[in-house]
C-alpha positions in Angstrom: 203.9 -20.8 108.8 204.7 -21.1 104.8 204.8 -18.1 102.8 202.5 -17.6 100.2 202.9 -17.2 96.7 202.8 -13.3 95.5 200.5 -13.1 92.4 200.7 -9.7 92.3 203.4 -7.4 90.3 206.4 -7.4 92.7 209.1 -6.1 90.6 211.2 -3.9 92.1 215.0 -2.8 92.4 217.0 -3.8 95.3 216.2 -1.7 98.5 213.0 -0.2 97.1 209.4 -1.6 97.9 207.3 -2.7 95.2 204.9 0.4 94.0 202.7 -2.0 91.5 204.4 0.1 88.4 205.3 -2.3 85.7 208.3 -0.5 84.6 210.5 -3.0 86.8 208.8 -5.7 85.4 209.1 -4.4 81.7 213.2 -3.9 82.5 212.9 -7.9 83.4 211.2 -8.6 80.6 213.5 -6.8 78.1 216.4 -8.4 79.9 215.2 -11.8 79.4 214.3 -10.9 75.7 217.7 -9.9 75.4 219.3 -12.8 76.9 217.6 -15.2 74.3 219.0 -13.2 71.2 221.2 -15.5 69.2 220.1 -18.8 71.1 218.8 -21.6 69.3 215.8 -23.0 70.2 217.3 -25.7 72.0 219.8 -23.2 74.0 216.6 -21.2 74.8 215.2 -24.1 76.4 218.1 -24.8 78.3 218.4 -20.9 79.4 214.9 -21.2 80.4 215.5 -24.7 82.4 218.6 -23.3 84.1 217.3 -19.8 85.1 214.2 -21.4 86.7 216.7 -23.6 88.7 218.5 -20.3 89.8 215.5 -18.8 90.6 214.2 -21.4 92.2 217.5 -21.9 94.5 217.2 -18.0 95.2 213.4 -18.4 96.7 214.6 -21.8 98.6 211.0 -22.3 100.0 209.5 -25.6 98.6 206.3 -24.6 99.8 206.2 -21.5 97.8 207.7 -23.3 94.7 205.2 -25.9 94.8 202.7 -23.3 94.4 204.3 -21.6 91.7 204.4 -24.9 89.8 200.5 -25.8 90.4 199.5 -21.7 89.3 201.7 -22.2 86.4 200.3 -25.4 85.1 196.6 -24.6 86.0 197.1 -21.7 84.0 198.5 -23.3 81.0 195.6 -26.0 81.2 193.0 -23.0 81.8 194.1 -21.2 78.7 191.8 -20.5 76.0 194.4 -20.5 73.1 
């Protein structure tokens, strides 16, 4: 049975269970912002594409990846911005 896409906060340190706290997610976001520092727009887009591929490879489950793509795309088209 394919894994279901996890949409609840799931950030945690290795060996620890997620407890719903946002601190690890905030730490990830800060790390992501720091990684973009000093990049041009083009470099930033290339970095994002590379990061997506690295993380997709880590996930590995094609059904989960397809769900993530569908949810992300749906969110873009349903946003009120």
